[in-house]
N, C-alpha and C positions, 0 to 999 in steps of 0.2 A: 419375506419382506426384505427390501433393500435398505441398508443403512448408509446414508451419505456421510462423508467426512466433513465435519464442521471446520470452518476457518477461524482459528483462534489468534490471539495476539502474537504468538511465536510465528505462525504462518504469515501473518501480515508483515511482521518485521523482516522475515526472510525474503518475501516477495519484493518489498521495497529495496532491501539491500541488494538483491540480485539485479536491480535496475541501476545500481551504482550510487545510490543515495547513502551518504555517510550517516550512520545511526549508531547510537549507544545501546547495548543490549539491555540495559536496565530501564529504558524509556518506556512509557505507556504508549498505547496505540495512538492516542491523541498527540503526544509529543512527536511521534514518528511522522504522523500526517502533517503536522505543522512544519517540521523540518523538510519534508518532501515538497511542500508548497514553496518554501523558501528556495530550495534547491532548484525547483522547476522554473522559478522566476528569474534565475541567474542567466543572463544573456550569453554567458560563456559556454553553456552546455552545447555539446555537438548534437547534430540531428539524430545520430544513432542512439545516443543515451536518452534523448527526449522521446524517441519512438518507443524505446523499451519501457520507459515510465508510462507512456500512454497505453501500451499493451497490458501492463500490470493493472492499471486502473480499469481497463476494459474487462480483464479477467475477473477482477473483484466484483464489478458491476454484474457480470454474468452469473456469479455465484452468490448474489446478494441474499438469497434465502438461506444460505448455509453459513452466513457470517454470524458470529457471536455478537451480542449487543455492543460491546466496546469497539469492535472492529467495524461494525455497521456505522456507528457514530463517527469514527475516524474517516471512513470512506466519504461520508457526507461533507466533511471538511475539504476533501480533495475534489469533489465534483461541483 
């Protein structure tokens, strides 16, 4: 039997941070998602950073069955 790796709050945090989103390590998944939305809306973001953010969201959507409930709820905020 193959065991898939679940995506938890730490994974979610690291993925968003890798896209350049400024996050605090003690934030919940929901707080991270809200900051990501605010960050994405900022017109000052360059195209490469915006594309990386979109890639991260696509990756999370692709793994939706592996997301823990709090991460799945946070993803719904982003889509």
